[in-house]
C-alpha positions as CSV (number, residue, x, y, z in Angstrom):
1,X,12.6,-14.0,-3.8
2,X,11.4,-10.5,-3.6
3,X,7.7,-9.6,-3.4
4,X,5.7,-6.5,-4.0
5,X,2.7,-4.8,-2.6
6,X,0.8,-3.1,-5.4
7,X,-2.0,-0.8,-4.2
8,X,-4.5,1.2,-6.1
9,X,-6.3,3.7,-3.9
10,X,-9.1,6.3,-4.3
11,X,-9.3,8.7,-1.4
12,X,-12.5,10.4,-0.4
13,X,-11.2,12.4,2.7
14,X,-7.5,13.5,2.3
15,X,-7.2,14.8,5.9
16,X,-8.2,11.6,7.5
17,X,-6.2,9.5,5.0
18,X,-3.1,11.4,6.1
19,X,-3.5,9.6,9.5
20,X,-2.9,6.4,7.6
21,X,0.0,7.7,5.5
22,X,1.7,8.9,8.7
23,X,1.4,5.4,10.4
24,X,1.8,2.9,7.6
25,X,5.5,3.5,6.7
26,X,6.6,2.5,10.2
27,X,4.9,-0.9,9.6
28,X,6.6,-1.3,6.2
29,X,10.0,-0.5,7.7
30,X,9.5,-3.2,10.5
31,X,9.2,-5.8,7.7
32,X,11.9,-4.5,5.4
33,X,9.5,-2.8,3.0
34,X,10.9,-0.2,0.6
35,X,8.5,2.2,-1.1
36,X,9.3,2.3,-4.8
37,X,6.4,4.3,-6.0
38,X,3.7,6.3,-4.2
39,X,1.4,8.7,-5.8
40,X,3.0,10.4,-8.8
41,X,1.8,10.5,-12.3
42,X,0.0,7.5,-13.6
43,X,-2.3,6.5,-16.4
44,X,-4.5,3.4,-16.8
45,X,-4.0,2.0,-20.2
46,X,-6.5,-0.9,-19.9
47,X,-9.1,-2.1,-17.4
48,X,-10.8,1.0,-16.1
49,X,-10.2,4.4,-14.8
50,X,-6.9,5.5,-13.3
51,X,-6.9,5.3,-9.4
52,X,-6.0,8.5,-7.6
53,X,-2.9,6.8,-6.0
54,X,-0.8,3.9,-7.0
55,X,1.8,2.4,-4.6
56,X,4.5,-0.2,-5.1
57,X,6.4,-1.5,-2.0
58,X,9.2,-4.0,-2.3
59,X,9.9,-6.7,0.3
60,X,12.7,-9.2,0.5
61,X,10.1,-12.1,0.4
62,X,6.5,-12.9,-0.1
63,X,6.3,-14.1,3.6
64,X,7.6,-10.7,4.8
65,X,5.1,-8.8,2.6
66,X,2.2,-10.9,3.9
67,X,3.4,-10.7,7.5
68,X,3.5,-6.9,7.2
69,X,-0.1,-6.8,6.0
70,X,-1.2,-9.1,8.8
71,X,0.8,-7.3,11.5
72,X,-0.8,-5.4,14.3
73,X,1.2,-2.3,13.3
74,X,-0.2,-2.3,9.8
75,X,-3.8,-3.2,10.8
76,X,-3.7,-0.2,13.3
77,X,-2.7,2.1,10.4
78,X,-5.3,0.5,8.1
79,X,-8.1,1.4,10.5
80,X,-7.4,5.1,9.6
81,X,-7.9,4.3,5.9
82,X,-10.9,2.1,5.8
83,X,-13.7,4.6,5.9
84,X,-12.0,7.3,3.8
85,X,-10.5,5.4,0.9
86,X,-11.2,2.4,-1.4
87,X,-8.1,0.3,-1.8
88,X,-7.1,-2.8,-3.7
89,X,-3.9,-4.3,-2.4
90,X,-2.2,-7.2,-4.1
91,X,1.0,-9.0,-3.1
92,X,3.0,-10.3,-6.1
93,X,6.0,-12.5,-5.9
94,X,8.9,-11.3,-8.0
95,X,10.9,-13.4,-10.6
């Protein structure tokens, strides 16, 4: 059953954040992740302000999505994001 990363991100330093965006897609690819939405126009209809970036990544399974997040490759990329962006990342199992 497919699973999805849903990420809401507010970036404070775009130049440093680009180090993350250059590295993270390689980790997604290793685990079969496919980026369905990244950035683009968005509007929060309930629950608070609209984050600067919203990302949806599809994986073939919940286990792959979780393994990608926990992987050394993703954690290395994440280190470039931690001090320059606030992120909420949720893994959701599909139906």
